[in-house]
mmCIF file as gemmi writes it, N, C-alpha and C atoms, coordinates in Angstrom:
data_model
loop_
_atom_site.group_PDB
_atom_site.id
_atom_site.type_symbol
_atom_site.label_atom_id
_atom_site.label_alt_id
_atom_site.label_comp_id
_atom_site.label_asym_id
_atom_site.label_entity_id
_atom_site.label_seq_id
_atom_site.pdbx_PDB_ins_code
_atom_site.Cartn_x
_atom_site.Cartn_y
_atom_site.Cartn_z
_atom_site.occupancy
_atom_site.B_iso_or_equiv
_atom_site.pdbx_formal_charge
_atom_site.auth_seq_id
_atom_site.auth_asym_id
_atom_site.pdbx_PDB_model_num
ATOM 1 N N . MET Axp A 1 ? 0.836 -1.197 0 1 0 ? 1 A 1
ATOM 2 C CA . MET Axp A 1 ? 0 0 0 1 0 ? 1 A 1
ATOM 3 C C . MET Axp A 1 ? 0.874 1.252 0 1 0 ? 1 A 1
ATOM 4 N N . TYR Axp A 2 ? 1.956 1.22 0.752 1 0 ? 2 A 1
ATOM 5 C CA . TYR Axp A 2 ? 2.849 2.384 0.833 1 0 ? 2 A 1
ATOM 6 C C . TYR Axp A 2 ? 3.465 2.701 -0.522 1 0 ? 2 A 1
ATOM 7 N N . ASP Axp A 3 ? 3.911 1.666 -1.23 1 0 ? 3 A 1
ATOM 8 C CA . ASP Axp A 3 ? 4.556 1.886 -2.522 1 0 ? 3 A 1
ATOM 9 C C . ASP Axp A 3 ? 3.56 2.402 -3.558 1 0 ? 3 A 1
ATOM 10 N N . TYR Axp A 4 ? 2.328 1.875 -3.553 1 0 ? 4 A 1
ATOM 11 C CA . TYR Axp A 4 ? 1.326 2.329 -4.509 1 0 ? 4 A 1
ATOM 12 C C . TYR Axp A 4 ? 0.931 3.774 -4.254 1 0 ? 4 A 1
ATOM 13 N N . THR Axp A 5 ? 0.815 4.17 -2.975 1 0 ? 5 A 1
ATOM 14 C CA . THR Axp A 5 ? 0.447 5.548 -2.681 1 0 ? 5 A 1
ATOM 15 C C . THR Axp A 5 ? 1.565 6.498 -3.079 1 0 ? 5 A 1
ATOM 16 N N . LEU Axp A 6 ? 2.798 6.107 -2.831 1 0 ? 6 A 1
ATOM 17 C CA . LEU Axp A 6 ? 3.935 6.946 -3.215 1 0 ? 6 A 1
ATOM 18 C C . LEU Axp A 6 ? 4.017 7.08 -4.737 1 0 ? 6 A 1
ATOM 19 N N . ALA Axp A 7 ? 3.784 5.989 -5.45 1 0 ? 7 A 1
ATOM 20 C CA . ALA Axp A 7 ? 3.799 6.042 -6.913 1 0 ? 7 A 1
ATOM 21 C C . ALA Axp A 7 ? 2.662 6.92 -7.432 1 0 ? 7 A 1
ATOM 22 N N . GLY Axp A 8 ? 1.482 6.824 -6.821 1 0 ? 8 A 1
ATOM 23 C CA . GLY Axp A 8 ? 0.364 7.667 -7.23 1 0 ? 8 A 1
ATOM 24 C C . GLY Axp A 8 ? 0.639 9.133 -6.98 1 0 ? 8 A 1
ATOM 25 N N . PHE Axp A 9 ? 1.322 9.44 -5.857 1 0 ? 9 A 1
ATOM 26 C CA . PHE Axp A 9 ? 1.666 10.822 -5.561 1 0 ? 9 A 1
ATOM 27 C C . PHE Axp A 9 ? 2.608 11.386 -6.617 1 0 ? 9 A 1
ATOM 28 N N . PHE Axp A 10 ? 3.629 10.616 -7.005 1 0 ? 10 A 1
ATOM 29 C CA . PHE Axp A 10 ? 4.581 11.124 -7.991 1 0 ? 10 A 1
ATOM 30 C C . PHE Axp A 10 ? 3.959 11.198 -9.382 1 0 ? 10 A 1
ATOM 31 N N . ILE Axp A 11 ? 3.052 10.274 -9.706 1 0 ? 11 A 1
ATOM 32 C CA . ILE Axp A 11 ? 2.365 10.342 -10.997 1 0 ? 11 A 1
ATOM 33 C C . ILE Axp A 11 ? 1.476 11.581 -11.056 1 0 ? 11 A 1
ATOM 34 N N . GLY Axp A 12 ? 0.785 11.877 -9.936 1 0 ? 12 A 1
ATOM 35 C CA . GLY Axp A 12 ? -0.03 13.088 -9.896 1 0 ? 12 A 1
ATOM 36 C C . GLY Axp A 12 ? 0.806 14.346 -10.011 1 0 ? 12 A 1
ATOM 37 N N . LEU Axp A 13 ? 1.979 14.36 -9.38 1 0 ? 13 A 1
ATOM 38 C CA . LEU Axp A 13 ? 2.876 15.514 -9.482 1 0 ? 13 A 1
ATOM 39 C C . LEU Axp A 13 ? 3.36 15.692 -10.915 1 0 ? 13 A 1
ATOM 40 N N . LEU Axp A 14 ? 3.659 14.585 -11.59 1 0 ? 14 A 1
ATOM 41 C CA . LEU Axp A 14 ? 4.103 14.647 -12.984 1 0 ? 14 A 1
ATOM 42 C C . LEU Axp A 14 ? 2.983 15.15 -13.892 1 0 ? 14 A 1
ATOM 43 N N . MET Axp A 15 ? 1.751 14.667 -13.664 1 0 ? 15 A 1
ATOM 44 C CA . MET Axp A 15 ? 0.618 15.135 -14.465 1 0 ? 15 A 1
ATOM 45 C C . MET Axp A 15 ? 0.383 16.625 -14.265 1 0 ? 15 A 1
ATOM 46 N N . TRP Axp A 16 ? 0.474 17.094 -13 1 0 ? 16 A 1
ATOM 47 C CA . TRP Axp A 16 ? 0.256 18.505 -12.736 1 0 ? 16 A 1
ATOM 48 C C . TRP Axp A 16 ? 1.35 19.353 -13.378 1 0 ? 16 A 1
ATOM 49 N N . SER Axp A 17 ? 2.599 18.875 -13.37 1 0 ? 17 A 1
ATOM 50 C CA . SER Axp A 17 ? 3.688 19.659 -13.956 1 0 ? 17 A 1
ATOM 51 C C . SER Axp A 17 ? 3.528 19.76 -15.473 1 0 ? 17 A 1
ATOM 52 N N . THR Axp A 18 ? 3.101 18.675 -16.126 1 0 ? 18 A 1
ATOM 53 C CA . THR Axp A 18 ? 2.899 18.759 -17.574 1 0 ? 18 A 1
ATOM 54 C C . THR Axp A 18 ? 1.709 19.657 -17.905 1 0 ? 18 A 1
ATOM 55 N N . PHE Axp A 19 ? 0.636 19.606 -17.088 1 0 ? 19 A 1
ATOM 56 C CA . PHE Axp A 19 ? -0.514 20.478 -17.311 1 0 ? 19 A 1
ATOM 57 C C . PHE Axp A 19 ? -0.13 21.941 -17.165 1 0 ? 19 A 1
ATOM 58 N N . SER Axp A 20 ? 0.628 22.26 -16.108 1 0 ? 20 A 1
ATOM 59 C CA . SER Axp A 20 ? 1.019 23.648 -15.9 1 0 ? 20 A 1
ATOM 60 C C . SER Axp A 20 ? 1.991 24.108 -16.985 1 0 ? 20 A 1
ATOM 61 N N . LEU Axp A 21 ? 2.81 23.183 -17.498 1 0 ? 21 A 1
ATOM 62 C CA . LEU Axp A 21 ? 3.713 23.538 -18.589 1 0 ? 21 A 1
ATOM 63 C C . LEU Axp A 21 ? 2.929 23.972 -19.819 1 0 ? 21 A 1
ATOM 64 N N . PHE Axp A 22 ? 1.917 23.196 -20.22 1 0 ? 22 A 1
ATOM 65 C CA . PHE Axp A 22 ? 1.125 23.564 -21.392 1 0 ? 22 A 1
ATOM 66 C C . PHE Axp A 22 ? 0.3 24.824 -21.134 1 0 ? 22 A 1
ATOM 67 N N . PHE Axp A 23 ? -0.243 24.959 -19.92 1 0 ? 23 A 1
ATOM 68 C CA . PHE Axp A 23 ? -1.056 26.126 -19.602 1 0 ? 23 A 1
ATOM 69 C C . PHE Axp A 23 ? -0.225 27.401 -19.627 1 0 ? 23 A 1
ATOM 70 N N . LEU Axp A 24 ? 0.956 27.354 -19.022 1 0 ? 24 A 1
ATOM 71 C CA . LEU Axp A 24 ? 1.8 28.548 -18.972 1 0 ? 24 A 1
ATOM 72 C C . LEU Axp A 24 ? 2.434 28.837 -20.317 1 0 ? 24 A 1
ATOM 73 N N . ARG Axp A 25 ? 2.629 27.831 -21.148 1 0 ? 25 A 1
ATOM 74 C CA . ARG Axp A 25 ? 3.153 28.068 -22.49 1 0 ? 25 A 1
ATOM 75 C C . ARG Axp A 25 ? 2.14 28.842 -23.319 1 0 ? 25 A 1
ATOM 76 N N . ARG Axp A 26 ? 0.84 28.592 -23.107 1 0 ? 26 A 1
ATOM 77 C CA . ARG Axp A 26 ? -0.169 29.345 -23.833 1 0 ? 26 A 1
ATOM 78 C C . ARG Axp A 26 ? -0.395 30.721 -23.209 1 0 ? 26 A 1
ATOM 79 N N . THR Axp A 27 ? -0.111 30.864 -21.904 1 0 ? 27 A 1
ATOM 80 C CA . THR Axp A 27 ? -0.358 32.136 -21.246 1 0 ? 27 A 1
ATOM 81 C C . THR Axp A 27 ? 0.752 33.139 -21.537 1 0 ? 27 A 1
ATOM 82 N N . TYR Axp A 28 ? 2.009 32.703 -21.45 1 0 ? 28 A 1
ATOM 83 C CA . TYR Axp A 28 ? 3.14 33.586 -21.701 1 0 ? 28 A 1
ATOM 84 C C . TYR Axp A 28 ? 3.968 33.062 -22.876 1 0 ? 28 A 1
ATOM 85 N N . PRO Axp A 29 ? 3.49 33.266 -24.108 1 0 ? 29 A 1
ATOM 86 C CA . PRO Axp A 29 ? 4.301 32.753 -25.222 1 0 ? 29 A 1
ATOM 87 C C . PRO Axp A 29 ? 5.511 33.623 -25.533 1 0 ? 29 A 1
ATOM 88 N N . LYS Axp A 30 ? 5.468 34.939 -25.202 1 0 ? 30 A 1
ATOM 89 C CA . LYS Axp A 30 ? 6.546 35.844 -25.596 1 0 ? 30 A 1
ATOM 90 C C . LYS Axp A 30 ? 7.605 36.021 -24.514 1 0 ? 30 A 1
ATOM 91 N N . LYS Axp A 31 ? 7.322 35.63 -23.268 1 0 ? 31 A 1
ATOM 92 C CA . LYS Axp A 31 ? 8.276 35.848 -22.18 1 0 ? 31 A 1
ATOM 93 C C . LYS Axp A 31 ? 8.591 34.519 -21.5 1 0 ? 31 A 1
ATOM 94 N N . PRO Axp A 32 ? 9.571 33.775 -22.031 1 0 ? 32 A 1
ATOM 95 C CA . PRO Axp A 32 ? 9.849 32.453 -21.447 1 0 ? 32 A 1
ATOM 96 C C . PRO Axp A 32 ? 10.447 32.532 -20.048 1 0 ? 32 A 1
ATOM 97 N N . TRP Axp A 33 ? 11.199 33.611 -19.737 1 0 ? 33 A 1
ATOM 98 C CA . TRP Axp A 33 ? 11.792 33.699 -18.397 1 0 ? 33 A 1
ATOM 99 C C . TRP Axp A 33 ? 10.712 33.876 -17.344 1 0 ? 33 A 1
ATOM 100 N N . LYS Axp A 34 ? 9.666 34.629 -17.67 1 0 ? 34 A 1
ATOM 101 C CA . LYS Axp A 34 ? 8.563 34.819 -16.719 1 0 ? 34 A 1
ATOM 102 C C . LYS Axp A 34 ? 7.787 33.526 -16.538 1 0 ? 34 A 1
ATOM 103 N N . ARG Axp A 35 ? 7.613 32.787 -17.624 1 0 ? 35 A 1
ATOM 104 C CA . ARG Axp A 35 ? 6.911 31.505 -17.532 1 0 ? 35 A 1
ATOM 105 C C . ARG Axp A 35 ? 7.702 30.508 -16.679 1 0 ? 35 A 1
ATOM 106 N N . ASP Axp A 36 ? 9.011 30.452 -16.893 1 0 ? 36 A 1
ATOM 107 C CA . ASP Axp A 36 ? 9.841 29.514 -16.127 1 0 ? 36 A 1
ATOM 108 C C . ASP Axp A 36 ? 9.88 29.886 -14.655 1 0 ? 36 A 1
ATOM 109 N N . LEU Axp A 37 ? 9.929 31.189 -14.361 1 0 ? 37 A 1
ATOM 110 C CA . LEU Axp A 37 ? 9.937 31.629 -12.965 1 0 ? 37 A 1
ATOM 111 C C . LEU Axp A 37 ? 8.623 31.272 -12.283 1 0 ? 37 A 1
ATOM 112 N N . LEU Axp A 38 ? 7.514 31.519 -12.969 1 0 ? 38 A 1
ATOM 113 C CA . LEU Axp A 38 ? 6.209 31.206 -12.392 1 0 ? 38 A 1
ATOM 114 C C . LEU Axp A 38 ? 6.043 29.705 -12.199 1 0 ? 38 A 1
ATOM 115 N N . MET Axp A 39 ? 6.565 28.909 -13.157 1 0 ? 39 A 1
ATOM 116 C CA . MET Axp A 39 ? 6.455 27.464 -13.038 1 0 ? 39 A 1
ATOM 117 C C . MET Axp A 39 ? 7.301 26.936 -11.881 1 0 ? 39 A 1
ATOM 118 N N . ALA Axp A 40 ? 8.484 27.522 -11.68 1 0 ? 40 A 1
ATOM 119 C CA . ALA Axp A 40 ? 9.319 27.108 -10.559 1 0 ? 40 A 1
ATOM 120 C C . ALA Axp A 40 ? 8.649 27.468 -9.23 1 0 ? 40 A 1
ATOM 121 N N . LEU Axp A 41 ? 8.016 28.631 -9.153 1 0 ? 41 A 1
ATOM 122 C CA . LEU Axp A 41 ? 7.328 29.02 -7.928 1 0 ? 41 A 1
ATOM 123 C C . LEU Axp A 41 ? 6.138 28.108 -7.653 1 0 ? 41 A 1
ATOM 124 N N . ILE Axp A 42 ? 5.373 27.779 -8.7 1 0 ? 42 A 1
ATOM 125 C CA . ILE Axp A 42 ? 4.207 26.905 -8.524 1 0 ? 42 A 1
ATOM 126 C C . ILE Axp A 42 ? 4.649 25.527 -8.056 1 0 ? 42 A 1
ATOM 127 N N . HIS Axp A 43 ? 5.701 24.979 -8.661 1 0 ? 43 A 1
ATOM 128 C CA . HIS Axp A 43 ? 6.128 23.636 -8.279 1 0 ? 43 A 1
ATOM 129 C C . HIS Axp A 43 ? 6.729 23.616 -6.881 1 0 ? 43 A 1
ATOM 130 N N . GLY Axp A 44 ? 7.47 24.671 -6.518 1 0 ? 44 A 1
ATOM 131 C CA . GLY Axp A 44 ? 7.989 24.745 -5.162 1 0 ? 44 A 1
ATOM 132 C C . GLY Axp A 44 ? 6.871 24.825 -4.135 1 0 ? 44 A 1
ATOM 133 N N . LEU Axp A 45 ? 5.825 25.592 -4.449 1 0 ? 45 A 1
ATOM 134 C CA . LEU Axp A 45 ? 4.684 25.702 -3.534 1 0 ? 45 A 1
ATOM 135 C C . LEU Axp A 45 ? 3.952 24.375 -3.41 1 0 ? 45 A 1
ATOM 136 N N . ILE Axp A 46 ? 3.765 23.672 -4.535 1 0 ? 46 A 1
ATOM 137 C CA . ILE Axp A 46 ? 3.085 22.377 -4.5 1 0 ? 46 A 1
ATOM 138 C C . ILE Axp A 46 ? 3.865 21.375 -3.651 1 0 ? 46 A 1
ATOM 139 N N . ILE Axp A 47 ? 5.192 21.343 -3.857 1 0 ? 47 A 1
ATOM 140 C CA . ILE Axp A 47 ? 6.002 20.383 -3.102 1 0 ? 47 A 1
ATOM 141 C C . ILE Axp A 47 ? 6.025 20.743 -1.622 1 0 ? 47 A 1
ATOM 142 N N . MET Axp A 48 ? 6.104 22.052 -1.307 1 0 ? 48 A 1
ATOM 143 C CA . MET Axp A 48 ? 6.134 22.472 0.088 1 0 ? 48 A 1
ATOM 144 C C . MET Axp A 48 ? 4.825 22.172 0.799 1 0 ? 48 A 1
ATOM 145 N N . ILE Axp A 49 ? 3.701 22.254 0.078 1 0 ? 49 A 1
ATOM 146 C CA . ILE Axp A 49 ? 2.405 22.023 0.725 1 0 ? 49 A 1
ATOM 147 C C . ILE Axp A 49 ? 2.066 20.538 0.773 1 0 ? 49 A 1
ATOM 148 N N . PHE Axp A 50 ? 2.198 19.841 -0.352 1 0 ? 50 A 1
ATOM 149 C CA . PHE Axp A 50 ? 1.657 18.486 -0.438 1 0 ? 50 A 1
ATOM 150 C C . PHE Axp A 50 ? 2.588 17.403 0.076 1 0 ? 50 A 1
ATOM 151 N N . LEU Axp A 51 ? 3.899 17.651 0.063 1 0 ? 51 A 1
ATOM 152 C CA . LEU Axp A 51 ? 4.806 16.612 0.519 1 0 ? 51 A 1
ATOM 153 C C . LEU Axp A 51 ? 4.705 16.356 2.024 1 0 ? 51 A 1
ATOM 154 N N . PRO Axp A 52 ? 4.652 17.391 2.906 1 0 ? 52 A 1
ATOM 155 C CA . PRO Axp A 52 ? 4.424 17.088 4.325 1 0 ? 52 A 1
ATOM 156 C C . PRO Axp A 52 ? 3.073 16.454 4.601 1 0 ? 52 A 1
ATOM 157 N N . ILE Axp A 53 ? 2.04 16.859 3.865 1 0 ? 53 A 1
ATOM 158 C CA . ILE Axp A 53 ? 0.717 16.24 4.055 1 0 ? 53 A 1
ATOM 159 C C . ILE Axp A 53 ? 0.768 14.771 3.662 1 0 ? 53 A 1
ATOM 160 N N . ALA Axp A 54 ? 1.43 14.474 2.544 1 0 ? 54 A 1
ATOM 161 C CA . ALA Axp A 54 ? 1.541 13.081 2.098 1 0 ? 54 A 1
ATOM 162 C C . ALA Axp A 54 ? 2.35 12.252 3.084 1 0 ? 54 A 1
ATOM 163 N N . ILE Axp A 55 ? 3.428 12.829 3.615 1 0 ? 55 A 1
ATOM 164 C CA . ILE Axp A 55 ? 4.234 12.092 4.598 1 0 ? 55 A 1
ATOM 165 C C . ILE Axp A 55 ? 3.421 11.848 5.868 1 0 ? 55 A 1
ATOM 166 N N . TRP Axp A 56 ? 2.645 12.859 6.283 1 0 ? 56 A 1
ATOM 167 C CA . TRP Axp A 56 ? 1.814 12.685 7.48 1 0 ? 56 A 1
ATOM 168 C C . TRP Axp A 56 ? 0.757 11.603 7.268 1 0 ? 56 A 1
ATOM 169 N N . ILE Axp A 57 ? 0.169 11.576 6.073 1 0 ? 57 A 1
ATOM 170 C CA . ILE Axp A 57 ? -0.832 10.544 5.774 1 0 ? 57 A 1
ATOM 171 C C . ILE Axp A 57 ? -0.181 9.159 5.777 1 0 ? 57 A 1
ATOM 172 N N . PHE Axp A 58 ? 1.012 9.044 5.19 1 0 ? 58 A 1
ATOM 173 C CA . PHE Axp A 58 ? 1.715 7.757 5.182 1 0 ? 58 A 1
ATOM 174 C C . PHE Axp A 58 ? 2.023 7.291 6.6 1 0 ? 58 A 1
ATOM 175 N N . GLU Axp A 59 ? 2.491 8.216 7.434 1 0 ? 59 A 1
ATOM 176 C CA . GLU Axp A 59 ? 2.823 7.852 8.811 1 0 ? 59 A 1
ATOM 177 C C . GLU Axp A 59 ? 1.568 7.499 9.612 1 0 ? 59 A 1
ATOM 178 N N . TYR Axp A 60 ? 0.468 8.181 9.319 1 0 ? 60 A 1
ATOM 179 C CA . TYR Axp A 60 ? -0.765 7.959 10.076 1 0 ? 60 A 1
ATOM 180 C C . TYR Axp A 60 ? -1.378 6.594 9.764 1 0 ? 60 A 1
ATOM 181 N N . PHE Axp A 61 ? -1.373 6.22 8.473 1 0 ? 61 A 1
ATOM 182 C CA . PHE Axp A 61 ? -2.029 4.979 8.078 1 0 ? 61 A 1
ATOM 183 C C . PHE Axp A 61 ? -1.115 3.77 8.097 1 0 ? 61 A 1
ATOM 184 N N . SER Axp A 62 ? 0.171 3.951 8.298 1 0 ? 62 A 1
ATOM 185 C CA . SER Axp A 62 ? 1.063 2.797 8.295 1 0 ? 62 A 1
ATOM 186 C C . SER Axp A 62 ? 1.227 2.225 9.712 1 0 ? 62 A 1
Protein backbone atom coordinates (compact mmCIF):
# COMPACT_ATOMS: atom_id res chain seq x y z
CA MET A 1 0.00 0.00 0.00
CA TYR A 2 2.85 2.38 0.83
CA ASP A 3 4.56 1.89 -2.52
CA TYR A 4 1.33 2.33 -4.51
CA THR A 5 0.45 5.55 -2.68
CA LEU A 6 3.94 6.95 -3.21
CA ALA A 7 3.80 6.04 -6.91
CA GLY A 8 0.36 7.67 -7.23
CA PHE A 9 1.67 10.82 -5.56
CA PHE A 10 4.58 11.12 -7.99
CA ILE A 11 2.37 10.34 -11.00
CA GLY A 12 -0.03 13.09 -9.90
CA LEU A 13 2.88 15.51 -9.48
CA LEU A 14 4.10 14.65 -12.98
CA MET A 15 0.62 15.13 -14.47
CA TRP A 16 0.26 18.51 -12.74
CA SER A 17 3.69 19.66 -13.96
CA THR A 18 2.90 18.76 -17.57
CA PHE A 19 -0.51 20.48 -17.31
CA SER A 20 1.02 23.65 -15.90
CA LEU A 21 3.71 23.54 -18.59
CA PHE A 22 1.13 23.56 -21.39
CA PHE A 23 -1.06 26.13 -19.60
CA LEU A 24 1.80 28.55 -18.97
CA ARG A 25 3.15 28.07 -22.49
CA ARG A 26 -0.17 29.35 -23.83
CA THR A 27 -0.36 32.14 -21.25
CA TYR A 28 3.14 33.59 -21.70
CA PRO A 29 4.30 32.75 -25.22
CA LYS A 30 6.55 35.84 -25.60
CA LYS A 31 8.28 35.85 -22.18
CA PRO A 32 9.85 32.45 -21.45
CA TRP A 33 11.79 33.70 -18.40
CA LYS A 34 8.56 34.82 -16.72
CA ARG A 35 6.91 31.51 -17.53
CA ASP A 36 9.84 29.51 -16.13
CA LEU A 37 9.94 31.63 -12.96
CA LEU A 38 6.21 31.21 -12.39
CA MET A 39 6.46 27.46 -13.04
CA ALA A 40 9.32 27.11 -10.56
CA LEU A 41 7.33 29.02 -7.93
CA ILE A 42 4.21 26.91 -8.52
CA HIS A 43 6.13 23.64 -8.28
CA GLY A 44 7.99 24.74 -5.16
CA LEU A 45 4.68 25.70 -3.53
CA ILE A 46 3.09 22.38 -4.50
CA ILE A 47 6.00 20.38 -3.10
CA MET A 48 6.13 22.47 0.09
CA ILE A 49 2.40 22.02 0.73
CA PHE A 50 1.66 18.49 -0.44
CA LEU A 51 4.81 16.61 0.52
CA PRO A 52 4.42 17.09 4.32
CA ILE A 53 0.72 16.24 4.06
CA ALA A 54 1.54 13.08 2.10
CA ILE A 55 4.23 12.09 4.60
CA TRP A 56 1.81 12.68 7.48
CA ILE A 57 -0.83 10.54 5.77
CA PHE A 58 1.71 7.76 5.18
CA GLU A 59 2.82 7.85 8.81
CA TYR A 60 -0.77 7.96 10.08
CA PHE A 61 -2.03 4.98 8.08
CA SER A 62 1.06 2.80 8.30
